[in-house]
PDB file of N, H, CA, C and O in Angstrom:
ATOM      1  N   MET A   1     115.793 -40.995-132.061  1.00  0.00           N
ATOM      2  CA  MET A   1     114.510 -40.567-132.264  1.00  0.00           C
ATOM      3  C   MET A   1     114.054 -40.186-133.603  1.00  0.00           C
ATOM      4  O   MET A   1     114.403 -39.079-134.014  1.00  0.00           O
ATOM      5  N   SER A   2     113.313 -40.950-134.360  1.00  0.00           N
ATOM      6  H   SER A   2     113.030 -41.849-134.026  1.00  0.00           H
ATOM      7  CA  SER A   2     112.796 -40.312-135.600  1.00  0.00           C
ATOM      8  C   SER A   2     112.433 -39.041-135.584  1.00  0.00           C
ATOM      9  O   SER A   2     112.028 -38.345-134.653  1.00  0.00           O
ATOM     10  N   ARG A   3     112.630 -38.784-136.794  1.00  0.00           N
ATOM     11  H   ARG A   3     112.959 -39.349-137.550  1.00  0.00           H
ATOM     12  CA  ARG A   3     112.000 -37.091-137.386  1.00  0.00           C
ATOM     13  C   ARG A   3     110.631 -37.017-137.007  1.00  0.00           C
ATOM     14  O   ARG A   3     110.185 -36.024-136.433  1.00  0.00           O
ATOM     15  N   VAL A   4     109.787 -38.224-137.356  1.00  0.00           N
ATOM     16  H   VAL A   4     110.150 -39.031-137.822  1.00  0.00           H
ATOM     17  CA  VAL A   4     108.361 -37.963-137.098  1.00  0.00           C
ATOM     18  C   VAL A   4     107.904 -37.879-135.363  1.00  0.00           C
ATOM     19  O   VAL A   4     106.865 -37.360-134.954  1.00  0.00           O
ATOM     20  N   GLN A   5     108.853 -38.458-134.596  1.00  0.00           N
ATOM     21  H   GLN A   5     109.697 -38.879-134.929  1.00  0.00           H
ATOM     22  CA  GLN A   5     108.690 -38.322-133.524  1.00  0.00           C
ATOM     23  C   GLN A   5     109.139 -37.002-132.903  1.00  0.00           C
ATOM     24  O   GLN A   5     108.518 -36.421-132.012  1.00  0.00           O
ATOM     25  N   ARG A   6     110.097 -36.649-133.372  1.00  0.00           N
ATOM     26  H   ARG A   6     110.601 -37.121-134.096  1.00  0.00           H
ATOM     27  CA  ARG A   6     110.693 -35.206-133.142  1.00  0.00           C
ATOM     28  C   ARG A   6     109.331 -34.076-133.348  1.00  0.00           C
ATOM     29  O   ARG A   6     108.888 -33.252-132.549  1.00  0.00           O
ATOM     30  N   ILE A   7     109.015 -34.317-134.348  1.00  0.00           N
ATOM     31  H   ILE A   7     109.375 -34.988-134.997  1.00  0.00           H
ATOM     32  CA  ILE A   7     108.096 -33.185-134.918  1.00  0.00           C
ATOM     33  C   ILE A   7     106.457 -33.567-134.058  1.00  0.00           C
ATOM     34  O   ILE A   7     105.600 -32.722-133.799  1.00  0.00           O
ATOM     35  N   GLN A   8     106.397 -34.633-133.834  1.00  0.00           N
ATOM     36  H   GLN A   8     107.093 -35.319-134.044  1.00  0.00           H
ATOM     37  CA  GLN A   8     105.199 -34.613-132.832  1.00  0.00           C
ATOM     38  C   GLN A   8     105.787 -34.042-131.586  1.00  0.00           C
ATOM     39  O   GLN A   8     105.025 -33.178-131.153  1.00  0.00           O
ATOM     40  N   ASN A   9     106.504 -34.141-131.084  1.00  0.00           N
ATOM     41  H   ASN A   9     107.123 -34.842-131.436  1.00  0.00           H
ATOM     42  CA  ASN A   9     106.982 -33.843-129.769  1.00  0.00           C
ATOM     43  C   ASN A   9     107.209 -32.303-129.542  1.00  0.00           C
ATOM     44  O   ASN A   9     107.156 -31.712-128.464  1.00  0.00           O
ATOM     45  N   ILE A  10     107.488 -31.744-130.861  1.00  0.00           N
ATOM     46  H   ILE A  10     107.531 -32.224-131.737  1.00  0.00           H
ATOM     47  CA  ILE A  10     107.610 -30.376-130.880  1.00  0.00           C
ATOM     48  C   ILE A  10     106.185 -29.607-130.927  1.00  0.00           C
ATOM     49  O   ILE A  10     105.853 -28.643-130.237  1.00  0.00           O
ATOM     50  N   ASP A  11     105.453 -30.253-131.881  1.00  0.00           N
ATOM     51  H   ASP A  11     105.722 -31.037-132.442  1.00  0.00           H
ATOM     52  CA  ASP A  11     104.294 -29.826-132.044  1.00  0.00           C
ATOM     53  C   ASP A  11     103.097 -29.550-130.778  1.00  0.00           C
ATOM     54  O   ASP A  11     102.269 -28.659-130.590  1.00  0.00           O
ATOM     55  N   GLY A  12     103.490 -30.836-130.018  1.00  0.00           N
ATOM     56  H   GLY A  12     104.162 -31.560-130.171  1.00  0.00           H
ATOM     57  CA  GLY A  12     102.986 -31.029-128.918  1.00  0.00           C
ATOM     58  C   GLY A  12     102.977 -29.805-127.764  1.00  0.00           C
ATOM     59  O   GLY A  12     102.035 -29.287-127.164  1.00  0.00           O
ATOM     60  N   LEU A  13     104.536 -29.542-127.705  1.00  0.00           N
ATOM     61  H   LEU A  13     105.301 -29.962-128.192  1.00  0.00           H
ATOM     62  CA  LEU A  13     104.851 -28.495-126.696  1.00  0.00           C
ATOM     63  C   LEU A  13     104.513 -27.103-127.402  1.00  0.00           C
ATOM     64  O   LEU A  13     104.053 -26.168-126.746  1.00  0.00           O
ATOM     65  N   ARG A  14     104.735 -27.023-128.614  1.00  0.00           N
ATOM     66  H   ARG A  14     105.109 -27.782-129.146  1.00  0.00           H
ATOM     67  CA  ARG A  14     103.977 -25.646-129.250  1.00  0.00           C
ATOM     68  C   ARG A  14     102.795 -25.489-128.840  1.00  0.00           C
ATOM     69  O   ARG A  14     102.522 -24.449-128.240  1.00  0.00           O
ATOM     70  N   GLU A  15     101.906 -26.376-129.037  1.00  0.00           N
ATOM     71  H   GLU A  15     102.128 -27.221-129.524  1.00  0.00           H
ATOM     72  CA  GLU A  15     100.610 -26.248-128.923  1.00  0.00           C
ATOM     73  C   GLU A  15     100.069 -26.208-127.445  1.00  0.00           C
ATOM     74  O   GLU A  15      99.055 -25.588-127.124  1.00  0.00           O
ATOM     75  N   THR A  16     100.797 -26.883-126.642  1.00  0.00           N
ATOM     76  H   THR A  16     101.621 -27.386-126.903  1.00  0.00           H
ATOM     77  CA  THR A  16     100.669 -26.114-125.046  1.00  0.00           C
ATOM     78  C   THR A  16     101.220 -25.092-124.729  1.00  0.00           C
ATOM     79  O   THR A  16     100.679 -24.708-123.691  1.00  0.00           O
ATOM     80  N   LEU A  17     102.284 -24.167-125.138  1.00  0.00           N
ATOM     81  H   LEU A  17     102.723 -24.478-125.980  1.00  0.00           H
ATOM     82  CA  LEU A  17     102.915 -23.252-124.953  1.00  0.00           C
ATOM     83  C   LEU A  17     101.957 -22.036-125.643  1.00  0.00           C
ATOM     84  O   LEU A  17     101.963 -20.929-125.104  1.00  0.00           O
ATOM     85  N   GLN A  18     101.153 -22.270-126.824  1.00  0.00           N
ATOM     86  H   GLN A  18     101.148 -23.170-127.261  1.00  0.00           H
ATOM     87  CA  GLN A  18     100.304 -21.484-127.354  1.00  0.00           C
ATOM     88  C   GLN A  18      99.050 -21.285-126.417  1.00  0.00           C
ATOM     89  O   GLN A  18      98.696 -20.119-126.246  1.00  0.00           O
ATOM     90  N   THR A  19      98.264 -22.385-125.728  1.00  0.00           N
ATOM     91  H   THR A  19      98.552 -23.333-125.867  1.00  0.00           H
ATOM     92  CA  THR A  19      97.284 -22.546-124.997  1.00  0.00           C
ATOM     93  C   THR A  19      97.580 -22.016-124.094  1.00  0.00           C
ATOM     94  O   THR A  19      96.664 -21.280-123.727  1.00  0.00           O
ATOM     95  N   ILE A  20      98.703 -21.958-123.265  1.00  0.00           N
ATOM     96  H   ILE A  20      99.447 -22.556-123.564  1.00  0.00           H
ATOM     97  CA  ILE A  20      98.763 -20.905-121.810  1.00  0.00           C
ATOM     98  C   ILE A  20      98.787 -19.533-122.396  1.00  0.00           C
ATOM     99  O   ILE A  20      98.166 -18.627-121.841  1.00  0.00           O
ATOM    100  N   LEU A  21      99.597 -19.295-123.691  1.00  0.00           N
ATOM    101  H   LEU A  21     100.101 -20.031-124.142  1.00  0.00           H
ATOM    102  CA  LEU A  21      99.468 -17.632-124.067  1.00  0.00           C
ATOM    103  C   LEU A  21      97.956 -17.348-124.112  1.00  0.00           C
ATOM    104  O   LEU A  21      97.360 -16.463-123.498  1.00  0.00           O
ATOM    105  N   LYS A  22      97.581 -18.025-124.733  1.00  0.00           N
ATOM    106  H   LYS A  22      98.065 -18.744-125.231  1.00  0.00           H
ATOM    107  CA  LYS A  22      95.901 -17.505-125.041  1.00  0.00           C
ATOM    108  C   LYS A  22      95.295 -17.526-123.908  1.00  0.00           C
ATOM    109  O   LYS A  22      94.747 -16.458-123.637  1.00  0.00           O
ATOM    110  N   SER A  23      95.179 -18.418-123.076  1.00  0.00           N
ATOM    111  H   SER A  23      95.625 -19.286-123.296  1.00  0.00           H
ATOM    112  CA  SER A  23      94.210 -18.392-121.691  1.00  0.00           C
ATOM    113  C   SER A  23      94.921 -17.801-120.635  1.00  0.00           C
ATOM    114  O   SER A  23      94.472 -18.246-119.579  1.00  0.00           O
ATOM    115  N   GLN A  24      95.825 -17.001-120.446  1.00  0.00           N
ATOM    116  H   GLN A  24      96.190 -16.639-121.303  1.00  0.00           H
ATOM    117  CA  GLN A  24      96.380 -16.823-119.322  1.00  0.00           C
ATOM    118  C   GLN A  24      96.412 -14.933-119.467  1.00  0.00           C
ATOM    119  O   GLN A  24      97.475 -14.421-119.819  1.00  0.00           O
ATOM    120  N   CYS A  25      95.437 -14.211-119.229  1.00  0.00           N
ATOM    121  H   CYS A  25      94.574 -14.626-118.943  1.00  0.00           H
ATOM    122  CA  CYS A  25      95.372 -12.770-119.275  1.00  0.00           C
ATOM    123  C   CYS A  25      96.226 -12.129-118.446  1.00  0.00           C
ATOM    124  O   CYS A  25      96.711 -11.098-118.912  1.00  0.00           O
ATOM    125  N   SER A  26      96.576 -12.461-117.271  1.00  0.00           N
ATOM    126  H   SER A  26      96.181 -13.299-116.892  1.00  0.00           H
ATOM    127  CA  SER A  26      97.643 -11.941-116.363  1.00  0.00           C
ATOM    128  C   SER A  26      98.822 -12.291-116.262  1.00  0.00           C
ATOM    129  O   SER A  26      99.383 -12.494-115.185  1.00  0.00           O
ATOM    130  N   LEU A  27      99.424 -12.420-117.557  1.00  0.00           N
ATOM    131  H   LEU A  27      98.968 -12.254-118.432  1.00  0.00           H
ATOM    132  CA  LEU A  27     101.087 -12.892-117.900  1.00  0.00           C
ATOM    133  C   LEU A  27     101.362 -11.277-117.946  1.00  0.00           C
ATOM    134  O   LEU A  27     100.659 -10.339-118.321  1.00  0.00           O
ATOM    135  N   SER A  28     102.950 -11.369-117.294  1.00  0.00           N
ATOM    136  H   SER A  28     103.521 -12.130-116.988  1.00  0.00           H
ATOM    137  CA  SER A  28     103.542 -10.153-117.678  1.00  0.00           C
ATOM    138  C   SER A  28     104.039  -9.800-118.920  1.00  0.00           C
ATOM    139  O   SER A  28     103.914 -10.733-119.714  1.00  0.00           O
ATOM    140  N   GLU A  29     104.511  -8.898-119.356  1.00  0.00           N
ATOM    141  H   GLU A  29     104.612  -8.140-118.711  1.00  0.00           H
ATOM    142  CA  GLU A  29     105.200  -8.764-120.866  1.00  0.00           C
ATOM    143  C   GLU A  29     106.150  -9.858-121.009  1.00  0.00           C
ATOM    144  O   GLU A  29     106.044 -10.819-121.771  1.00  0.00           O
ATOM    145  N   SER A  30     107.176  -9.580-120.117  1.00  0.00           N
ATOM    146  H   SER A  30     107.262  -8.799-119.498  1.00  0.00           H
ATOM    147  CA  SER A  30     108.356 -10.388-120.067  1.00  0.00           C
ATOM    148  C   SER A  30     107.859 -11.989-120.005  1.00  0.00           C
ATOM    149  O   SER A  30     108.538 -12.827-120.598  1.00  0.00           O
ATOM    150  N   ASP A  31     106.998 -12.276-119.481  1.00  0.00           N
ATOM    151  H   ASP A  31     106.446 -11.596-118.999  1.00  0.00           H
ATOM    152  CA  ASP A  31     106.411 -14.074-119.642  1.00  0.00           C
ATOM    153  C   ASP A  31     105.931 -14.299-120.835  1.00  0.00           C
ATOM    154  O   ASP A  31     106.174 -15.357-121.417  1.00  0.00           O
ATOM    155  N   VAL A  32     105.239 -13.413-121.328  1.00  0.00           N
ATOM    156  H   VAL A  32     105.041 -12.554-120.856  1.00  0.00           H
ATOM    157  CA  VAL A  32     104.810 -13.585-123.047  1.00  0.00           C
ATOM    158  C   VAL A  32     105.904 -13.431-123.783  1.00  0.00           C
ATOM    159  O   VAL A  32     105.885 -14.179-124.760  1.00  0.00           O
ATOM    160  N   ASN A  33     106.944 -12.696-123.703  1.00  0.00           N
ATOM    161  H   ASN A  33     106.959 -12.088-122.909  1.00  0.00           H
ATOM    162  CA  ASN A  33     108.092 -12.574-124.510  1.00  0.00           C
ATOM    163  C   ASN A  33     108.760 -13.831-124.562  1.00  0.00           C
ATOM    164  O   ASN A  33     109.165 -14.347-125.604  1.00  0.00           O
ATOM    165  N   LEU A  34     108.897 -14.455-123.088  1.00  0.00           N
ATOM    166  H   LEU A  34     108.568 -14.035-122.242  1.00  0.00           H
ATOM    167  CA  LEU A  34     109.674 -15.744-123.110  1.00  0.00           C
ATOM    168  C   LEU A  34     108.809 -17.019-123.733  1.00  0.00           C
ATOM    169  O   LEU A  34     109.307 -18.040-124.207  1.00  0.00           O
ATOM    170  N   LEU A  35     107.720 -16.785-123.644  1.00  0.00           N
ATOM    171  H   LEU A  35     107.316 -15.956-123.259  1.00  0.00           H
ATOM    172  CA  LEU A  35     106.907 -17.774-124.225  1.00  0.00           C
ATOM    173  C   LEU A  35     106.791 -17.770-125.535  1.00  0.00           C
ATOM    174  O   LEU A  35     106.709 -18.842-126.135  1.00  0.00           O
ATOM    175  N   ASN A  36     106.765 -16.612-126.174  1.00  0.00           N
ATOM    176  H   ASN A  36     106.831 -15.741-125.687  1.00  0.00           H
ATOM    177  CA  ASN A  36     106.743 -16.403-127.842  1.00  0.00           C
ATOM    178  C   ASN A  36     108.049 -17.075-128.431  1.00  0.00           C
ATOM    179  O   ASN A  36     108.132 -17.837-129.394  1.00  0.00           O
ATOM    180  N   GLU A  37     109.248 -16.497-127.435  1.00  0.00           N
ATOM    181  H   GLU A  37     109.181 -15.878-126.653  1.00  0.00           H
ATOM    182  CA  GLU A  37     110.647 -16.852-127.944  1.00  0.00           C
ATOM    183  C   GLU A  37     110.483 -18.399-128.197  1.00  0.00           C
ATOM    184  O   GLU A  37     110.926 -18.983-129.186  1.00  0.00           O
ATOM    185  N   ALA A  38     109.660 -19.080-126.979  1.00  0.00           N
ATOM    186  H   ALA A  38     109.300 -18.606-126.176  1.00  0.00           H
ATOM    187  CA  ALA A  38     110.159 -20.603-127.148  1.00  0.00           C
ATOM    188  C   ALA A  38     109.522 -21.054-128.277  1.00  0.00           C
ATOM    189  O   ALA A  38     110.069 -21.864-129.026  1.00  0.00           O
ATOM    190  N   VAL A  39     108.039 -20.463-128.551  1.00  0.00           N
ATOM    191  H   VAL A  39     107.595 -19.805-127.943  1.00  0.00           H
ATOM    192  CA  VAL A  39     107.389 -20.899-129.592  1.00  0.00           C
ATOM    193  C   VAL A  39     107.619 -20.742-130.899  1.00  0.00           C
ATOM    194  O   VAL A  39     107.127 -21.469-131.762  1.00  0.00           O
ATOM    195  N   ALA A  40     108.625 -19.473-131.186  1.00  0.00           N
ATOM    196  H   ALA A  40     109.025 -18.882-130.485  1.00  0.00           H
ATOM    197  CA  ALA A  40     109.559 -19.090-132.425  1.00  0.00           C
ATOM    198  C   ALA A  40     110.531 -20.200-132.761  1.00  0.00           C
ATOM    199  O   ALA A  40     110.623 -20.776-133.845  1.00  0.00           O
ATOM    200  N   LYS A  41     111.281 -20.422-131.606  1.00  0.00           N
ATOM    201  H   LYS A  41     111.206 -19.953-130.726  1.00  0.00           H
ATOM    202  CA  LYS A  41     112.199 -21.664-131.588  1.00  0.00           C
ATOM    203  C   LYS A  41     111.691 -23.055-132.042  1.00  0.00           C
ATOM    204  O   LYS A  41     112.204 -23.690-132.963  1.00  0.00           O
ATOM    205  N   LEU A  42     110.757 -23.418-131.393  1.00  0.00           N
ATOM    206  H   LEU A  42     110.340 -22.902-130.645  1.00  0.00           H
ATOM    207  CA  LEU A  42     109.974 -24.647-131.667  1.00  0.00           C
ATOM    208  C   LEU A  42     109.427 -24.541-133.111  1.00  0.00           C
ATOM    209  O   LEU A  42     109.096 -25.571-133.698  1.00  0.00           O
ATOM    210  N   ASN A  43     109.333 -23.451-133.642  1.00  0.00           N
ATOM    211  H   ASN A  43     109.602 -22.615-133.165  1.00  0.00           H
ATOM    212  CA  ASN A  43     108.907 -23.705-135.090  1.00  0.00           C
ATOM    213  C   ASN A  43     110.174 -23.419-136.055  1.00  0.00           C
ATOM    214  O   ASN A  43     110.126 -23.560-137.277  1.00  0.00           O
ATOM    215  N   ARG A  44     111.113 -23.071-135.461  1.00  0.00           N
ATOM    216  H   ARG A  44     111.152 -22.956-134.469  1.00  0.00           H
ATOM    217  CA  ARG A  44     112.148 -22.911-136.396  1.00  0.00           C
ATOM    218  C   ARG A  44     112.893 -24.447-136.381  1.00  0.00           C
ATOM    219  O   ARG A  44     113.492 -24.921-137.347  1.00  0.00           O
ATOM    220  N   LEU A  45     112.741 -25.015-135.251  1.00  0.00           N
ATOM    221  H   LEU A  45     112.254 -24.630-134.467  1.00  0.00           H
ATOM    222  CA  LEU A  45     113.534 -26.156-134.865  1.00  0.00           C
ATOM    223  C   LEU A  45     112.704 -27.368-136.065  1.00  0.00           C
ATOM    224  O   LEU A  45     113.265 -28.214-136.762  1.00  0.00           O
ATOM    225  N   ARG A  46     111.345 -27.080-135.974  1.00  0.00           N
ATOM    226  H   ARG A  46     110.889 -26.393-135.409  1.00  0.00           H
ATOM    227  CA  ARG A  46     110.469 -28.151-136.739  1.00  0.00           C
ATOM    228  C   ARG A  46     110.914 -28.187-138.199  1.00  0.00           C
ATOM    229  O   ARG A  46     110.803 -29.215-138.866  1.00  0.00           O
ATOM    230  N   THR A  47     111.406 -27.084-138.674  1.00  0.00           N
ATOM    231  H   THR A  47     111.497 -26.248-138.131  1.00  0.00           H
ATOM    232  CA  THR A  47     111.854 -26.948-140.071  1.00  0.00           C
ATOM    233  C   THR A  47     113.438 -27.503-140.396  1.00  0.00           C
ATOM    234  O   THR A  47     113.878 -27.720-141.525  1.00  0.00           O
ATOM    235  N   LYS A  48     114.180 -27.675-139.112  1.00  0.00           N
ATOM    236  H   LYS A  48     113.823 -27.498-138.194  1.00  0.00           H
ATOM    237  CA  LYS A  48     115.407 -28.085-139.552  1.00  0.00           C
ATOM    238  C   LYS A  48     115.487 -29.446-139.798  1.00  0.00           C
ATOM    239  O   LYS A  48     115.005 -30.250-139.000  1.00  0.00           O
ATOM    240  N   LYS A  49     116.142 -29.852-140.997  1.00  0.00           N
ATOM    241  H   LYS A  49     116.534 -29.199-141.645  1.00  0.00           H
ATOM    242  CA  LYS A  49     116.077 -31.201-141.362  1.00  0.00           C
ATOM    243  C   LYS A  49     117.752 -31.615-141.030  1.00  0.00           C
ATOM    244  O   LYS A  49     118.633 -30.755-141.042  1.00  0.00           O
ATOM    245  N   GLY A  50     118.016 -33.058-140.739  1.00  0.00           N
ATOM    246  H   GLY A  50     117.300 -33.757-140.729  1.00  0.00           H
ATOM    247  CA  GLY A  50     119.294 -33.408-140.744  1.00  0.00           C
ATOM    248  C   GLY A  50     120.094 -33.486-139.411  1.00  0.00           C
ATOM    249  O   GLY A  50     121.244 -33.872-139.202  1.00  0.00           O
ATOM    250  N   LEU A  51     119.091 -32.977-138.529  1.00  0.00           N
ATOM    251  H   LEU A  51     118.157 -32.663-138.698  1.00  0.00           H
ATOM    252  CA  LEU A  51     119.710 -32.483-137.162  1.00  0.00           C
ATOM    253  C   LEU A  51     120.274 -34.029-136.687  1.00  0.00           C
ATOM    254  O   LEU A  51     119.647 -35.061-136.927  1.00  0.00           O
ATOM    255  N   THR A  52     121.561 -33.982-135.977  1.00  0.00           N
ATOM    256  H   THR A  52     122.070 -33.144-135.782  1.00  0.00           H
ATOM    257  CA  THR A  52     122.162 -35.225-134.924  1.00  0.00           C
ATOM    258  C   THR A  52     121.127 -35.251-133.576  1.00  0.00           C
ATOM    259  O   THR A  52     120.543 -34.255-133.148  1.00  0.00           O
ATOM    260  N   ASP A  53     121.068 -36.143-133.205  1.00  0.00           N
ATOM    261  H   ASP A  53     121.542 -36.952-133.553  1.00  0.00           H
ATOM    262  CA  ASP A  53     120.532 -36.167-131.644  1.00  0.00           C
ATOM    263  C   ASP A  53     121.246 -34.974-130.808  1.00  0.00           C
ATOM    264  O   ASP A  53     120.465 -34.247-130.196  1.00  0.00           O
ATOM    265  N   LYS A  54     122.410 -34.726-130.720  1.00  0.00           N
ATOM    266  H   LYS A  54     123.044 -35.317-131.218  1.00  0.00           H
ATOM    267  CA  LYS A  54     123.259 -33.764-130.028  1.00  0.00           C
ATOM    268  C   LYS A  54     122.836 -32.507-130.542  1.00  0.00           C
ATOM    269  O   LYS A  54     122.685 -31.677-129.645  1.00  0.00           O
ATOM    270  N   HIS A  55     122.630 -32.153-131.520  1.00  0.00           N
ATOM    271  H   HIS A  55     122.752 -32.827-132.249  1.00  0.00           H
ATOM    272  CA  HIS A  55     122.279 -30.771-132.173  1.00  0.00           C
ATOM    273  C   HIS A  55     120.518 -30.343-131.585  1.00  0.00           C
ATOM    274  O   HIS A  55     119.999 -29.310-131.163  1.00  0.00           O
ATOM    275  N   TYR A  56     120.038 -31.719-131.835  1.00  0.00           N
ATOM    276  H   TYR A  56     120.460 -32.559-132.178  1.00  0.00           H
ATOM    277  CA  TYR A  56     118.253 -31.287-131.431  1.00  0.00           C
ATOM    278  C   TYR A  56     118.505 -31.307-129.766  1.00  0.00           C
ATOM    279  O   TYR A  56     117.804 -30.481-129.183  1.00  0.00           O
ATOM    280  N   GLN A  57     119.182 -31.924-129.099  1.00  0.00           N
ATOM    281  H   GLN A  57     119.752 -32.595-129.572  1.00  0.00           H
ATOM    282  CA  GLN A  57     119.418 -31.830-127.563  1.00  0.00           C
ATOM    283  C   GLN A  57     119.693 -30.477-126.946  1.00  0.00           C
ATOM    284  O   GLN A  57     119.241 -29.963-125.923  1.00  0.00           O
ATOM    285  N   MET A  58     120.626 -30.004-127.917  1.00  0.00           N
ATOM    286  H   MET A  58     120.994 -30.421-128.749  1.00  0.00           H
ATOM    287  CA  MET A  58     121.130 -28.635-127.543  1.00  0.00           C
ATOM    288  C   MET A  58     120.123 -27.380-127.773  1.00  0.00           C
ATOM    289  O   MET A  58     119.972 -26.424-127.012  1.00  0.00           O
ATOM    290  N   GLU A  59     119.501 -27.612-128.957  1.00  0.00           N
ATOM    291  H   GLU A  59     119.624 -28.388-129.575  1.00  0.00           H
ATOM    292  CA  GLU A  59     118.453 -26.757-129.578  1.00  0.00           C
ATOM    293  C   GLU A  59     117.165 -26.943-128.149  1.00  0.00           C
ATOM    294  O   GLU A  59     116.730 -25.891-127.683  1.00  0.00           O
ATOM    295  N   ILE A  60     116.706 -28.142-127.622  1.00  0.00           N
ATOM    296  H   ILE A  60     117.060 -28.997-128.001  1.00  0.00           H
ATOM    297  CA  ILE A  60     115.901 -28.461-126.872  1.00  0.00           C
ATOM    298  C   ILE A  60     116.290 -27.479-125.505  1.00  0.00           C
ATOM    299  O   ILE A  60     115.508 -26.795-124.845  1.00  0.00           O
ATOM    300  N   ALA A  61     117.702 -27.645-125.325  1.00  0.00           N
ATOM    301  H   ALA A  61     118.337 -28.201-125.862  1.00  0.00           H
ATOM    302  CA  ALA A  61     117.765 -27.189-124.111  1.00  0.00           C
ATOM    303  C   ALA A  61     117.884 -25.686-123.774  1.00  0.00           C
ATOM    304  O   ALA A  61     117.979 -25.229-122.635  1.00  0.00           O
ATOM    305  N   ASP A  62     117.864 -24.928-125.018  1.00  0.00           N
ATOM    306  H   ASP A  62     117.786 -25.300-125.943  1.00  0.00           H
ATOM    307  CA  ASP A  62     117.768 -23.347-125.138  1.00  0.00           C
ATOM    308  C   ASP A  62     116.313 -23.385-124.870  1.00  0.00           C
ATOM    309  O   ASP A  62     116.200 -22.835-123.775  1.00  0.00           O
ATOM    310  N   ILE A  63     115.112 -23.747-125.293  1.00  0.00           N
ATOM    311  H   ILE A  63     115.204 -24.194-126.183  1.00  0.00           H
ATOM    312  CA  ILE A  63     114.136 -23.980-125.161  1.00  0.00           C
ATOM    313  C   ILE A  63     113.791 -24.372-123.842  1.00  0.00           C
ATOM    314  O   ILE A  63     113.182 -23.430-123.334  1.00  0.00           O
ATOM    315  N   VAL A  64     113.896 -25.337-123.033  1.00  0.00           N
ATOM    316  H   VAL A  64     114.391 -26.102-123.446  1.00  0.00           H
ATOM    317  CA  VAL A  64     113.679 -25.507-121.835  1.00  0.00           C
ATOM    318  C   VAL A  64     114.083 -24.439-120.812  1.00  0.00           C
ATOM    319  O   VAL A  64     113.370 -24.153-119.850  1.00  0.00           O
ATOM    320  N   GLU A  65     115.307 -23.847-121.081  1.00  0.00           N
ATOM    321  H   GLU A  65     115.886 -24.080-121.862  1.00  0.00           H
ATOM    322  CA  GLU A  65     115.918 -22.736-120.421  1.00  0.00           C
ATOM    323  C   GLU A  65     114.868 -21.466-120.699  1.00  0.00           C
ATOM    324  O   GLU A  65     114.671 -20.784-119.693  1.00  0.00           O
ATOM    325  N   LEU A  66     114.273 -21.109-121.716  1.00  0.00           N
ATOM    326  H   LEU A  66     114.432 -21.664-122.533  1.00  0.00           H
ATOM    327  CA  LEU A  66     113.093 -19.965-121.311  1.00  0.00           C
ATOM    328  C   LEU A  66     112.091 -20.578-120.830  1.00  0.00           C
ATOM    329  O   LEU A  66     111.435 -19.805-120.131  1.00  0.00           O
ATOM    330  N   ILE A  67     111.574 -21.809-120.880  1.00  0.00           N
ATOM    331  H   ILE A  67     112.107 -22.437-121.448  1.00  0.00           H
ATOM    332  CA  ILE A  67     110.438 -22.119-120.632  1.00  0.00           C
ATOM    333  C   ILE A  67     110.639 -22.137-118.688  1.00  0.00           C
ATOM    334  O   ILE A  67     109.659 -21.890-117.985  1.00  0.00           O
ATOM    335  N   THR A  68     111.851 -22.420-118.141  1.00  0.00           N
ATOM    336  H   THR A  68     112.647 -22.621-118.712  1.00  0.00           H
ATOM    337  CA  THR A  68     112.430 -22.701-117.011  1.00  0.00           C
ATOM    338  C   THR A  68     112.354 -20.987-116.451  1.00  0.00           C
ATOM    339  O   THR A  68     112.024 -20.690-115.303  1.00  0.00           O
ATOM    340  N   GLU A  69     112.651 -20.187-117.296  1.00  0.00           N
ATOM    341  H   GLU A  69     112.918 -20.428-118.229  1.00  0.00           H
ATOM    342  CA  GLU A  69     112.573 -18.695-116.851  1.00  0.00           C
ATOM    343  C   GLU A  69     111.288 -18.381-116.486  1.00  0.00           C
ATOM    344  O   GLU A  69     111.018 -17.850-115.408  1.00  0.00           O
ATOM    345  N   PHE A  70     110.293 -18.746-117.512  1.00  0.00           N
ATOM    346  H   PHE A  70     110.512 -19.177-118.387  1.00  0.00           H
ATOM    347  CA  PHE A  70     109.003 -18.441-117.412  1.00  0.00           C
ATOM    348  C   PHE A  70     108.276 -18.949-116.117  1.00  0.00           C
ATOM    349  O   PHE A  70     107.379 -18.277-115.608  1.00  0.00           O
ATOM    350  N   LEU A  71     108.687 -20.170-115.588  1.00  0.00           N
ATOM    351  H   LEU A  71     109.415 -20.717-116.002  1.00  0.00           H
ATOM    352  CA  LEU A  71     108.221 -20.704-114.284  1.00  0.00           C
ATOM    353  C   LEU A  71     108.782 -20.213-113.194  1.00  0.00           C
ATOM    354  O   LEU A  71     108.061 -20.195-112.196  1.00  0.00           O
ATOM    355  N   ILE A  72     109.990 -19.760-113.083  1.00  0.00           N
ATOM    356  H   ILE A  72     110.575 -19.775-113.894  1.00  0.00           H
ATOM    357  CA  ILE A  72     110.715 -19.050-112.210  1.00  0.00           C
ATOM    358  C   ILE A  72     110.174 -17.764-111.953  1.00  0.00           C
ATOM    359  O   ILE A  72     110.740 -17.002-111.169  1.00  0.00           O
TER     360      ILE A  72
END
């Protein structure tokens, strides 16, 4: 996957999570913390250069785990 595609995917997910944070006033503090942590990891991932596909997948797996915790 090209760097441009990765950045587009990261930006799309980040915007979606931020929309959830802004529009859901009934979120618990732990839910807000999970989503904020996921957004922070996406921001850090966006700035990393030279990632192999394996490293990128590992980073995304951590973010997906946070989102899964939020949904459960």
